[in-house]
N, C-alpha and C positions, 0 to 999 in steps of 0.2 A: 411594213412593209408590203409588198403589191401581192393579195391573197392569188389572185387568176396567175393561170399558169394555159400560158401560149407559146404552142413545139412550132418552131419557129427553123429555117434549114431545108428545109428538106430536098427548096429550090434548086438546093447547088449540091444536092445528090449527097454520094456515100465514098469517103475516102480507108482507103482497109492497107493494114499494111500485115507482114507476121513475119518473124526469124530469119524466114527461108528467104524471101523478097525481098530485102531493106533497100531504100534508093541509094541513088549513087552518094559517094560523099558530098559534089562539087552542085550539084542539086538539095541538098542542104545547110553547104555555107553559101547557097544565092540565095533561097528562101529567108535567110536568118543570119544576121551573124554573130548570135548567140551564140547559133552551135559548137563554135570553132567554142567556146568556151572549155569546152570537156576536161574534166579532172582537176579542177578547180569546186572551192566549197559547198556543198548541196546541203540545207538549213531540211531537217525534218524534223515533225511532229509530229508527236501521236504515237508514241512503241508500244499498243497493244498485241491482240492476238494475231491483227492480218499486217501493222503497223512494224515490226517487228524485222519478221525476217521482210519482209519491202527492202523495209532500211541495211535489210545484212547482203540483200541481192547488189544493193547498190557502192558496199564497202568491195563485196569480191568484184567489182569492176573496174575496182580504182578511187573512185570519188572519196575524197577528203569527205565527212557527214560533224554541221554541225547542229547536236539531237539537243531537245529539250521536250519532257512528258511530263500532268502535272503530278505523275506521280513518280520521284526522287530514283523509285529499288529497280521500274521499266528501263534507270539507261548509263548502270553499272553497269551491264555485260558489255557497255561501247564506251565506257568514258574507260575499263581495263583494257579494251581492248586499240584507246589511242586517239579512240574519239574526244571531238570535243563537247563538253555536256557545257548549258546558259543556263541562266536563270526565269527565262520566261520569251515568249514565242519576237517579241520587241527583238531582245539581245538579237534570236539566230535570223531576223531582220536587218539589223548593223552590220552585221557577220559571211552574210550571203546572200546572194542574189537570185540565186534559183532557191526554193523549197516549199514541199512537200507537203504537205499535212493529212493525216485523218487520222480523224476523230468522229465518233459517236454518232452525235446529233445535230441538230440544224444551232443550237442552245449552245452547246460545246464549237462549234464551227465560229459564231457571231464571233464568241468569246475571242476567240485565239487572233483572228483577225484585228476585230474593233473594240475589240476589248480595254480596258485603263495601262498596261501589259500586249499589249498586242499587236501583226505585223507593221498596221501601219500605222502604227507610233513612228519608226522607225524605218518604214520600207527607202530602200533603191530605188530611184526613177531611173527604169529599163527594168527592174526585176520583175519575173517570169515568177509568177506564185500559182501551182494546181493541186488542186485541192480532190485526195481521193477517197473525201467520205461520204456516206452516201445520205444524202437531206435533199429538201426542200427542193424542184425548181426553181422557185419563187427568190429564194436567199443566196440560191446559187449569182440570181441576175442583179438581187445590190447588190451583193457585194462586189462587184464585179464593177458593180456604178461606182463603187463606194475606194477600187484599186484604182479605178482609173482616172478619178479627180487626182492622184498623188502620180502620177506617171506611167504606173508598174499593169503589167499581164495577167487579167486574172485566169484560169481559163478554169471545168471541175471534169474528174477522169476518174470515175467511180470506177469499183471490179466487181470483177466477176471470177470463181475458179473456190473461191476457201480459202484456210487457211491451205492445205495441202498444195497449191496451187503455189502460192503466195512463198511455201519454202521450199519447190520448183522450181519458180522464177515464169513459172508460164497462166501467170495472171493475163487477161483478155481486159482490157483496156479501154473505155466510152467515152470518147474528150467531147469537148463542148468548151468554142472558143475560139477566136478572130483567126479565121483560118491561115494566113501568111506567117502563125506564130508556134500553128500544129507540131511541123521539123524541129523545131529548139524543142519542147513536151516532149515528145518521138526518143530522141534522142536519150533519155529518164529513163520514161517509162516502156522502151526495149528493152532495159536490164532487169526489171521484174516482170514482163506479162513475153508473150507470145506473139498475142493479137492488139492492135493498137489499133482504132480504128474510131475516123474522123465524119463526129455527128453533125455537125451546125451548129450553131449560136451559143453563146452560153448560157445551160439547161438542158443542155438538148440529152448533155451528157445521162442525165441525172433522171431527165425518162424510161433514156434507153435503158434503166437501171432499176427502177420501181415497175417498168415492166415484165421485164427479167425474172427480178425477187417476187415480184406477182406469182409470178407463173413455177416461178419454182419451188415455190411457198402448196400453189394449187395440185402442182401431181406429187409431196411430199405425202398427204396428207391423203391422195388419193393413194401413194404406194402404202403407207401401213395398214388403210382399212384392207387393202388385196391379202398384202400381207398376213393379215388379222385374221381376216374371211377363212383364208384357204388352210391357217393352221388349224382350225377351229374345226376343218372340213376333214381335217387328218389328212390334209398332208406337211410331207418335213420343209423346212420353210427355204433348206437349201436348195433341196432340187426344185418348192417352185420363186424360186429366185434364179435357176438356170433358166425355167419355162418361161418363166417373165421377156427376158433375155433375151428369150432366139424367139420371140412375138412380137407380135404390133401393142403389145401397153409397156412394153420395150420403153427410160427414159430413164435420165442421169441421176434421178433419185435412184433406181432399182438397182444399173449394173451398176457407179461411181461411187454408191449413195447410202447405200441402204441400212436403212434403219429400224433391222430385226437386228439384237443379239446374236453373232455366232457362225454369220453368212457371209462376214466379209471382215480381213482384218485391217486398221489404221485409220479405221473408220470411228469414232466417238462413240455409234455405236457399240462397235466393240468395248470402249471405255465407261460405262454407264455412260456416254455420252457426253466427257467432258471435251471441251478444246470445241475450236468448230466454232459453229458461228451458233449466237447467243440466240434462244425461244424471244428475248426483248425485244433484240434487235428487230428481225422479222414481226414479231406484232406492230415496231417506230417505222419499220417500210413494208408491210404492208397501213398502216397511217396512213403516210407517205401519200400513199396507191391512192386512198381511203380519198383522201382529202381532195388529188389530182380528177378525182373520176367523177369526185361533184364540183369544182367550178370547171368542169368541160361536158358537163351532163350525161357523164359515156357512161353506159351500164357496167353492173361487171358484179353479177348473182356473185361466183363463185369465190370471186378474189375478199368479197364484205360475207364473204358464209369464215373465210379462212381467218380474215382478220380475223372473230371472233374464235374463232379456236382460240388460234396463240392468245390473243390476249382474258382466255379461261385460264391456258397452262399459265399461261405468269401469274394469277391469279394463285393457282395451286401449288404454288411452291417449285414450275417446271422455268422457274423465269432467264436459273442459271446455264440450266441443263439444253445443248443441242439444238436446235430448231428438229430432227426428228427426231425427238423423244416425242412425239408426240404420233408417235405407237407403241409406245410404253404407258402415254394418257387416254388412247383408245382402248387397250387392252385394262384398266382404271377402271374408262366409264360404262359399263358396259348400261346405263339408263339412257345410251344416247341409240 
């Protein structure tokens, strides 16, 4: 697959949608007739921490689902709820002409689309395939080419917001693909997110997500360092968090997803860093940022350092913990 990343679509500008300002139904129909196929079955592949609540929100909006996950147990609650479970991605493609995939890595996405029992084995002409995985933009572009050869449409639509936003239906989707198909994708994505942003050609959604997650990792490490320093200087952690969140250091990692146990309820740090967004996945996303920075000759000094920190965490037993466990890691690594 192509190793280089070329960001395109800037000239076409940015299209933005949120739940408070939906386009008129007539305009959606004019853009793509597929949008009129509401409430027909939707395929969903990948029912992990993010995919599970995303699929449930489609159900809440009345969409019957055709479900597949490599781990059969992940499908059980959907089967118990009356949704149809099949045995491969190809079987999903045979039964649905709108499919959403939510997978951990580029390798998983390639297997789901191009594998021996992949989507492309039985995809129908005119199908809309939306990949919400976070993967290499170059892989998204190659998958789009393969899908196009089959007469179908591929769009990359990675998400931001974490498990909490996935549960509440408030994710942000960053969408790359043919602009004329954006409304059709929007119809489904709007059931799972409050913000759906058109970024440009295929791959630009992934580019936006990689940039976002690099910044997220840097800000989480910064928050963890600041909180750790303040605590060691004698400050109460809740008081310090309150001060940060009314001051110029405020960020999502401090006010919504604080990494210090006991500061906030309902976040992974309050549950021994279980659930949420794993350190392994953050290390993977930072690796994608590193690859993209290399191919575009872009300096990412803090991004590279963040990548090394999360790789070290994974090597030292934090791989299954939420990425906010960097606070605990720093507390234990006094040698830094």
